[in-house]
N, CA, C and O of each residue as an XYZ file, in Angstrom:
568
protein
N       5.828     17.334     -3.301
C       6.726     16.499     -2.879
C       7.070     16.306     -1.898
O       7.992     15.492     -1.856
N       6.678     16.783     -0.776
C       7.154     16.473      0.632
C       6.132     15.250      1.024
O       6.481     14.207      1.577
N       4.666     15.626      0.586
C       3.727     14.169      0.884
C       3.998     12.780      0.324
O       3.984     11.728      0.963
N       4.247     12.946     -0.973
C       5.116     11.791     -1.094
C       6.474     11.443     -0.278
O       6.256     10.494      0.475
N       7.471     11.797     -0.215
C       8.472     11.367      0.581
C       7.940     10.833      2.009
O       8.381      9.881      2.653
N       6.598     11.928      2.419
C       6.048     11.105      4.196
C       5.438      9.725      3.428
O       5.206      8.770      4.169
N       5.237      9.611      2.356
C       4.276      8.572      2.490
C       5.422      7.266      1.958
O       5.419      6.162      2.502
N       6.087      7.524      1.151
C       7.347      6.324      1.110
C       7.712      5.589      2.509
O       7.621      4.413      2.861
N       8.202      6.863      3.214
C       8.902      6.908      4.634
C       7.880      5.929      5.575
O       8.261      5.337      6.585
N       6.665      5.889      5.094
C       5.853      5.531      5.963
C       5.537      4.267      5.651
O       5.404      3.337      6.447
N       5.387      4.232      4.182
C       5.556      2.707      3.523
C       6.534      1.737      3.967
O       6.258      0.543      3.849
N       7.759      2.134      4.515
C       9.073      1.350      4.571
C       8.804      0.916      6.284
O       9.765      0.706      7.023
N       7.171      0.808      6.838
C       6.765      0.189      8.295
C       6.467     -0.809      8.225
O       6.897     -1.707      8.950
N       5.349     -0.986      7.011
C       4.529     -1.955      6.397
C       5.327     -3.442      5.582
O       4.551     -4.226      5.037
N       6.412     -3.670      5.551
C       6.743     -4.477      4.760
C       6.601     -5.677      5.208
O       6.191     -5.570      6.364
N       6.693     -6.557      4.979
C       6.386     -8.508      5.323
C       7.693     -8.525      5.784
O       8.548     -7.647      5.663
N       7.789     -9.935      6.490
C       9.060    -10.548      7.008
C       8.955    -11.806      6.213
O       9.927    -12.554      6.107
N       7.851    -12.055      5.673
C       8.294    -14.026      5.169
C       9.040    -13.955      4.300
O       8.792    -13.125      3.426
N       9.882    -14.535      4.218
C      10.912    -15.033      2.840
C      10.239    -15.957      1.764
O      10.622    -17.105      1.542
N       9.333    -15.421      1.201
C       8.277    -16.313     -0.247
C       9.267    -16.134     -1.418
O       9.864    -15.076     -1.619
N       9.411    -17.330     -2.237
C      10.104    -17.132     -3.501
C       9.136    -16.298     -4.356
O       7.931    -16.216     -4.119
N       9.838    -15.618     -5.484
C       8.683    -14.770     -5.863
C       7.631    -15.246     -7.257
O       7.142    -14.666     -8.226
N       7.633    -16.556     -6.733
C       6.619    -17.233     -7.719
C       5.624    -17.203     -6.736
O       4.492    -16.876     -7.093
N       5.839    -17.491     -5.533
C       4.682    -17.393     -4.244
C       3.889    -16.514     -4.108
O       2.712    -16.548     -3.750
N       4.992    -15.125     -4.603
C       4.688    -14.208     -4.218
C       3.453    -13.684     -4.942
O       2.448    -13.150     -4.472
N       3.775    -13.966     -6.196
C       3.033    -13.407     -7.511
C       2.132    -14.067     -7.714
O       1.155    -13.583     -8.284
N       2.160    -15.763     -7.209
C       0.384    -16.288     -7.285
C      -0.504    -15.813     -6.081
O      -1.721    -15.697     -6.224
N       0.021    -15.584     -5.085
C      -0.540    -15.247     -3.696
C      -1.216    -13.884     -3.735
O      -2.252    -13.540     -3.165
N      -0.481    -13.241     -4.460
C      -1.348    -11.499     -5.164
C      -1.767    -11.483     -5.805
O      -2.465    -10.480     -5.955
N      -1.820    -12.852     -7.176
C      -2.450    -12.310     -8.508
C      -4.125    -13.203     -7.327
O      -5.257    -12.803     -7.599
N      -3.997    -13.990     -6.508
C      -5.262    -14.899     -5.953
C      -5.916    -13.458     -5.375
O      -7.063    -13.113     -5.657
N      -5.069    -12.722     -4.577
C      -5.492    -11.925     -3.995
C      -6.284    -10.645     -4.356
O      -7.117    -10.020     -3.699
N      -5.687    -10.400     -5.822
C      -6.337     -9.333     -6.517
C      -7.455     -9.965     -6.828
O      -8.434     -9.219     -6.848
N      -7.704    -11.310     -7.130
C      -9.350    -11.786     -7.985
C     -10.145    -11.851     -6.705
O     -11.305    -11.458     -6.821
N      -9.795    -12.235     -5.585
C     -10.803    -12.213     -4.501
C     -11.157    -10.803     -4.377
O     -10.528     -9.767     -4.592
N     -12.630    -11.116     -3.871
C     -13.038     -9.932     -3.167
C     -12.583     -9.429     -1.752
O     -12.410    -10.282     -0.882
N     -12.410     -8.330     -1.507
C     -11.514     -7.882     -0.250
C     -12.442     -6.441      0.494
O     -13.075     -5.530     -0.041
N     -12.190     -6.731      1.764
C     -13.078     -5.473      2.623
C     -12.391     -4.738      2.346
O     -11.317     -5.101      1.867
N     -12.694     -3.289      2.521
C     -11.538     -1.846      2.490
C     -10.813     -1.968      3.094
O      -9.913     -1.405      2.471
N     -10.123     -2.530      4.522
C      -8.988     -2.590      5.250
C      -8.109     -3.789      4.178
O      -7.072     -3.414      3.630
N      -8.566     -5.044      3.984
C      -7.688     -5.709      2.724
C      -7.292     -5.570      2.109
O      -6.244     -6.175      1.882
N      -8.043     -4.170      0.880
C      -7.434     -3.950      0.021
C      -6.225     -2.960     -0.097
O      -5.514     -2.779     -1.085
N      -6.132     -2.182      1.501
C      -5.306     -1.418      1.915
C      -3.809     -2.283      2.296
O      -2.722     -1.948      1.827
N      -3.987     -3.314      3.129
C      -3.475     -3.937      3.647
C      -2.803     -4.462      2.082
O      -1.602     -4.250      1.911
N      -3.412     -4.981      1.229
C      -2.895     -5.865      0.222
C      -2.149     -4.929     -0.898
O      -1.126     -5.386     -1.408
N      -2.521     -3.903     -1.218
C      -1.822     -2.609     -1.104
C      -0.634     -2.032     -1.035
O       0.108     -1.847     -2.000
N      -0.385     -1.691      0.242
C       0.876     -1.452      1.159
C       1.793     -3.221      0.943
O       2.971     -3.259      0.587
N       1.231     -4.106      1.144
C       2.277     -5.356      0.834
C       3.356     -5.566     -0.348
O       4.467     -6.057     -0.547
N       1.855     -4.573     -1.291
C       2.507     -5.089     -2.796
C       3.706     -3.902     -3.112
O       4.682     -4.045     -3.848
N       3.256     -2.467     -2.181
C       4.163     -1.155     -2.856
C       5.578     -1.865     -2.045
O       6.616     -1.894     -2.705
N       5.593     -2.339     -0.846
C       6.907     -2.784      0.077
C       7.508     -3.930     -0.471
O       8.621     -4.308     -0.104
N       6.807     -4.537     -1.371
C       7.677     -5.742     -2.661
C       7.827     -5.004     -3.371
O       7.844     -5.673     -4.404
N       8.053     -3.409     -3.823
C       8.106     -3.393     -5.149
C       7.592     -3.835     -6.322
O       8.127     -3.864     -7.431
N       6.567     -4.159     -6.002
C       5.414     -4.717     -6.812
C       4.603     -3.884     -7.625
O       3.499     -4.392     -7.815
N       4.737     -2.955     -8.086
C       3.820     -1.930     -8.443
C       3.020     -2.509     -9.582
O       1.858     -2.114     -9.681
N       3.375     -3.202    -10.273
C       2.203     -3.990    -10.810
C       0.660     -4.077    -10.139
O      -0.458     -3.566    -10.208
N       1.198     -4.790     -9.654
C       0.133     -5.454     -8.276
C      -0.721     -4.036     -7.383
O      -1.906     -3.809     -7.136
N       0.294     -3.455     -7.152
C      -0.228     -2.223     -6.433
C      -1.138     -1.731     -7.662
O      -2.319     -1.990     -7.431
N      -0.978     -1.224     -8.655
C      -1.484     -0.165     -9.239
C      -3.106     -1.186     -9.782
O      -3.915     -0.655    -10.543
N      -3.290     -2.383     -9.335
C      -4.641     -2.789     -9.298
C      -5.253     -2.566     -8.434
O      -6.404     -2.643     -8.865
N      -5.304     -2.246     -7.112
C      -5.852     -1.923     -6.268
C      -6.288     -0.011     -6.042
O      -6.909      0.545     -5.136
N      -5.704      0.493     -7.169
C      -5.880      1.826     -7.345
C      -6.855      2.252     -8.333
O      -7.176      1.455     -9.215
N      -7.392      3.476     -8.289
C      -8.654      3.882     -9.095
C      -7.705      4.678     -9.947
O      -7.118      5.664     -9.500
N      -7.550      4.214    -11.252
C      -6.687      5.322    -12.121
C      -6.717      6.396    -12.493
O      -7.339      6.614    -13.532
N      -6.143      7.355    -11.887
C      -6.506      8.734    -11.981
C      -4.847      9.416    -11.643
O      -3.819      8.798    -11.368
N      -4.993     10.408    -11.738
C      -3.386     11.256    -12.092
C      -2.896     11.444    -10.965
O      -1.666     11.435    -10.997
N      -3.506     11.677     -9.583
C      -2.827     11.326     -8.541
C      -2.422     10.240     -8.053
O      -1.410     10.283     -7.354
N      -3.041      9.058     -8.262
C      -2.482      7.503     -7.937
C      -1.267      7.414     -8.870
O      -0.405      6.681     -8.384
N      -0.960      7.890     -9.958
C      -0.324      7.553    -10.983
C       1.339      8.054    -10.890
O       2.470      7.639    -11.146
N       0.571      9.340    -10.292
C       1.753     10.079     -9.954
C       2.576      9.881     -8.235
O       3.658     10.233     -7.764
N       1.564      9.250     -7.794
C       2.319      7.998     -6.552
C       2.828      6.779     -6.603
O       3.497      6.259     -5.710
N       2.459      6.177     -7.888
C       3.159      5.088     -7.952
C       4.616      5.499     -8.950
O       5.660      4.854     -8.860
N       4.485      6.338     -9.612
C       6.050      6.840    -10.896
C       6.854      7.362     -9.417
O       7.987      6.888     -9.322
N       6.470      8.180     -8.368
C       6.917      8.567     -7.357
C       8.309      7.188     -6.622
O       9.516      6.946     -6.644
N       7.293      6.790     -6.189
C       7.777      5.335     -5.425
C       8.759      4.386     -6.211
O       9.729      3.842     -5.683
N       8.312      4.218     -7.840
C       9.167      3.789     -8.560
C      10.220      4.623     -8.895
O      11.057      3.911     -9.449
N      10.609      5.780     -8.842
C      11.864      6.563     -9.206
C      12.415      6.267     -7.615
O      13.443      5.592     -7.554
N      11.788      6.738     -6.263
C      12.612      6.202     -5.023
C      13.265      4.773     -5.044
O      14.441      4.604     -4.723
N      12.385      3.696     -5.465
C      13.088      2.158     -5.666
C      14.100      1.993     -6.048
O      14.983      1.323     -5.512
N      14.159      2.693     -7.238
C      15.563      2.721     -8.089
C      17.097      3.343     -7.357
O      18.192      2.781     -7.383
N      16.773      4.567     -6.771
C      17.293      5.434     -5.490
C      18.085      4.304     -4.869
O      19.303      4.457     -4.784
N      17.504      3.127     -4.402
C      17.676      2.506     -3.037
C      18.752      1.582     -3.300
O      18.374      0.811     -4.182
N      19.801      1.346     -2.963
C      20.780      0.168     -3.320
C      20.125     -0.936     -2.881
O      19.242     -0.981     -2.024
N      20.734     -2.077     -3.685
C      19.696     -3.673     -3.792
C      20.372     -3.789     -1.928
O      19.524     -3.405     -1.122
N      21.140     -4.053     -1.561
C      21.738     -4.206     -0.019
C      20.360     -3.539      0.610
O      19.567     -4.162      1.317
N      20.243     -2.326      0.268
C      18.784     -2.112      1.176
C      17.798     -2.261      1.085
O      16.992     -1.833      1.912
N      17.406     -3.074     -0.188
C      15.928     -3.286     -0.655
C      15.771     -4.484      0.549
O      14.805     -4.743      1.267
N      17.235     -5.155      0.463
C      16.466     -6.707      0.977
C      16.167     -6.603      2.683
O      15.376     -7.298      3.320
N      17.034     -5.539      3.189
C      16.775     -5.278      4.878
C      15.554     -4.600      4.661
O      14.694     -4.873      5.499
N      15.070     -3.423      3.374
C      13.667     -2.686      4.067
C      12.874     -3.675      3.919
O      12.025     -3.796      4.803
N      12.873     -4.673      2.812
C      11.326     -5.691      2.378
C      11.321     -6.635      3.978
O      10.271     -6.699      4.617
N      12.433     -7.229      4.419
C      12.517     -7.987      5.608
C      11.740     -6.920      7.342
O      11.301     -7.217      8.453
N      11.949     -5.895      6.680
C      11.328     -5.549      8.163
C       9.892     -5.219      8.349
O       9.095     -4.721      7.554
N       9.696     -5.724      9.942
C       8.221     -5.970      9.941
C       7.675     -4.819     10.923
O       8.034     -4.649     12.088
N       7.064     -4.331     10.459
C       6.454     -3.079     11.146
C       5.059     -3.488     11.577
O       4.464     -4.124     10.707
N       4.339     -3.267     12.785
C       3.076     -3.307     12.888
C       2.195     -1.774     13.205
O       2.388     -0.889     14.039
N       1.100     -1.955     12.055
C       0.568     -0.725     12.437
C      -1.096     -0.714     12.266
O      -1.725     -1.591     11.674
N      -1.653      0.413     12.879
C      -3.341      0.518     14.010
C      -4.201      0.794     12.202
O      -4.014      1.707     11.398
N      -4.702      0.138     12.156
C      -6.056      0.549     11.055
C      -7.375      0.824     11.448
O      -7.991     -0.008     12.113
N      -7.853      1.830     11.137
C      -9.074      2.507     11.779
C     -10.258      2.927     10.527
O     -10.305      3.896      9.769
N     -11.230      1.645     10.706
C     -11.897      2.054      9.553
C     -12.927      3.283      9.884
O     -13.987      2.906     10.385
N     -12.825      4.304      9.741
C     -13.205      5.223      9.854
C     -14.749      5.979      9.352
O     -15.399      6.892      9.863
N     -14.962      5.181      8.187
C     -15.626      5.371      7.475
C     -16.629      4.482      6.272
O     -16.398      4.648      5.074
N     -17.395      3.835      6.595
C     -18.002      2.710      5.334
C     -19.120      3.149      5.215
O     -19.711      3.544      6.220
N     -19.854      3.213      3.671
C     -20.542      3.103      3.393
C     -21.334      1.755      2.566
O     -21.181      0.580      2.896
N     -22.081      2.169      1.584
C     -22.101      0.763      0.284
C     -20.898      0.904     -0.291
O     -19.932      0.163     -0.109
N     -20.950      1.925     -1.039
C     -19.830      2.479     -2.082
C     -18.344      3.410     -1.713
O     -17.384      3.642     -2.448
N     -18.610      3.841     -0.203
C     -17.174      4.236     -0.172
C     -16.321      4.002      1.279
O     -17.081      3.492      2.102
N     -15.206      4.188      1.729
C     -15.015      4.085      2.709
C     -13.632      4.604      2.930
O     -12.923      4.750      1.934
N     -13.128      4.919      4.184
C     -12.101      5.579      4.793
C     -11.501      4.883      5.677
O     -12.113      4.493      6.672
N     -10.178      4.600      5.473
C      -9.216      3.785      6.651
C      -8.207      4.425      7.087
O      -7.432      4.474      6.133
N      -7.929      4.744      7.624
C      -6.667      5.459      8.272
C      -6.090      4.565      8.914
O      -6.641      3.773      9.678
N      -4.335      4.654      8.520
C      -3.780      3.542      8.754
C      -2.241      4.535      9.707
O      -1.673      5.565      9.343
N      -2.060      3.894     10.638
C      -0.905      4.678     11.589
C      -0.115      3.193     12.029
O      -0.574      2.108     12.385
N       1.535      3.772     11.791
C       2.499      2.910     12.430
C       2.859      3.044     13.130
O       3.325      4.164     13.340
N       2.990      1.709     14.402
C       2.814      1.796     16.015
C       4.230      2.036     16.125
O       5.091      1.172     16.293
N       4.433      3.503     15.999
C       5.719      3.945     16.491
C       5.620      5.149     17.020
O       4.500      5.586     17.282
N       6.859      5.966     17.294
C       6.501      7.651     17.506
C       6.500      8.171     16.670
O       6.995      7.706     15.643
N       5.920      9.429     16.722
C       6.363     10.420     16.083
C       4.861      9.874     14.489
O       4.664     10.636     13.543
N       4.282      8.834     14.604
C       4.407      8.312     13.387
C       2.979      9.236     12.440
O       1.978      9.673     13.008
N       3.207      9.329     11.176
C       1.955      9.962     10.413
C       1.111      9.281     10.220
O       1.345      8.135      9.837
N      -0.176      9.724     10.409
C      -1.135      9.059      9.740
C      -1.629      8.933      7.957
O      -1.531      9.791      7.080
N      -2.101      7.705      7.886
C      -2.049      7.943      6.124
C      -3.510      7.790      5.848
O      -3.825      6.672      6.256
N      -4.264      8.237      5.479
C      -5.877      8.085      4.963
C      -5.631      7.813      3.740
O      -4.876      8.368      2.942
N      -6.722      6.387      3.567
C      -6.854      5.683      2.315
C      -8.646      5.761      2.009
O      -9.484      5.212      2.725
N      -8.919      6.513      0.878
C     -10.616      6.872      0.324
C     -10.489      5.983     -0.526
O      -9.525      5.987     -1.292
N     -11.544      4.936     -0.568
C     -11.908      4.070     -1.259
C     -13.056      4.026     -2.072
O     -13.544      5.111     -1.755
N     -13.634      3.671     -2.681
C     -14.370      3.682     -3.552
C     -14.831      1.996     -4.283
O     -13.971      1.233     -4.723
N     -15.945      1.756     -4.280
C     -16.705      0.361     -4.559
C     -16.501      0.724     -6.049
O     -16.602      1.877     -6.468
N     -16.113     -0.683     -7.056
C     -16.083     -0.342     -8.172
C     -16.457     -1.798     -8.429
O     -15.868     -2.629     -7.738
N     -17.558     -2.331     -9.530
C     -17.800     -3.642    -10.180
C     -17.478     -4.529     -8.578
O     -16.862     -5.575     -8.781
N     -17.815     -4.251     -7.007
C     -18.142     -4.868     -6.512
C     -16.902     -5.044     -5.998
O     -16.674     -6.033     -5.301
N     -15.910     -4.095     -6.274
C     -14.662     -4.297     -5.850
C     -13.893     -3.166     -4.900
O     -13.937     -1.987     -5.251
N     -13.367     -3.455     -4.000
C     -12.796     -1.869     -3.038
C     -11.485     -1.259     -4.065
O     -10.359     -1.757     -4.037
N     -11.749     -0.462     -4.675
C     -10.023     -0.018     -4.809
C     -10.053      1.975     -4.338
O     -10.929      2.832     -4.217
N      -8.791      1.927     -4.230
C      -8.283      3.322     -3.464
C      -8.182      4.278     -4.539
O      -7.475      4.265     -5.547
N      -9.019      5.098     -4.128
C      -9.272      6.366     -4.546
C      -8.568      7.297     -4.294
O      -8.474      8.021     -5.285
N      -7.972      7.681     -3.395
C      -6.923      8.763     -3.175
C      -6.532      8.365     -1.733
O      -7.227      7.820     -0.876
N      -4.880      8.891     -1.664
C      -3.956      8.534     -0.778
C      -3.793      9.595      0.600
O      -2.582      9.460      0.774
N      -4.061     10.171      1.247
C      -3.470     11.410      2.141
C      -2.460     11.199      3.234
O      -2.659     10.563      4.269
N      -1.497     11.729      2.924
C      -0.397     11.688      4.299
C      -1.075     12.967      5.132
O      -1.421     14.030      4.616
N      -1.161     12.683      6.261
C      -1.154     13.856      6.946
C      -0.187     14.484      8.413
O      -0.385     15.621      8.841
């Protein structure tokens, strides 16, 4: 559980601050999902979706397994506990992060994301190529 809470806290630092209408967000995310992305772009799109509480879009970037389903369910529960005022402030925050492409092969990739802040906990994303699309196999908070 500590890992999930740490993961959620770190996700708070990746929110976009652009004010887009919900139709524009859905349209751009739908197009983003359809395009073939690099491993780094897949991770960025996933983080953007989770930070906008769009778990249906986020799910499209994940390999369906028990661990990934638990992460999404935990994030959904945490989102419900955040007051609406806080959600707006949370979504509008913009923080930068460093993306390190640690290892990329033809079928697997490992991306390390570290928020640019003091005492930041890196998050490791392990990806796998499925039908020419990069999908997140596992998320590990260190």
